[in-house]
Steps between C-alpha positions, in 0.01 A plus 500: 500500500617855428504759780187661333326159509592445853366834615173451283449160664554626864258787430228264333352410841512142368679282774614232241651774273653673788654175620669442169628852496628466846708196407638682190594783740644286768726334231626842379867583588569823712599719196144423352336565814677828541438613146133363446327471843663726761382817306145378510492355854200711598304343208605156609395564864159612385445212268586250759269674746211473257524131433189325618486236757500134363163362424538173704721367762858386394817376659670834417343838399570550145605866577794387727744488202375854373563635854855325483559671158404826667738442789794425262434833310476677830835353605665635174345831571665502832841409352489133619557202268206294417648199681452690832130408470559129455515412865157651563313259261476142435413540128854544343640169387878499441510303185249736332700800614809329358327431162437875472859591584403664831711277722769231463455180685846425645413157652210267588430249768261230374289443810178309422195745461705790643816566272724783603680741287793730549419818284654820408325809357639587163433874556637561865682197577309416804497133601209298637422151612173393366295208621218390267216279613304291254268326745204754505245611259761696313876529520628769727852618593657668794781740433748587779814707465795272481744492797791446255 
């Protein structure tokens, strides 16, 4: 999705379109966030605030990833790296971030149902230990700053 398409989808008041847009935004590198989204942060905040509540119960509110995308743009507007938000959510999976060039996976420990990853942000160099869990309704990951 282009930045224009992302903004249009976020402003559509359609939770599914906003969800798709949020993941495109979440997978954008810092330079794209700074160029395309920080200047329109107020528009993004307004759009996120206008999303309707989901129509039926779900394991996770469909607006959670949209709120995460907003927090990532807010972090960039404050001069922090996108990765500074990772420890506050369980939605960011390391292999996906690596596929998009946002982190490097430095090592893995194959623990059944809960693999661990040693990761490094490709933008700021911060290191994290990430524990994934695949035993729930959806995979989740816990990011912790690496002691190394």
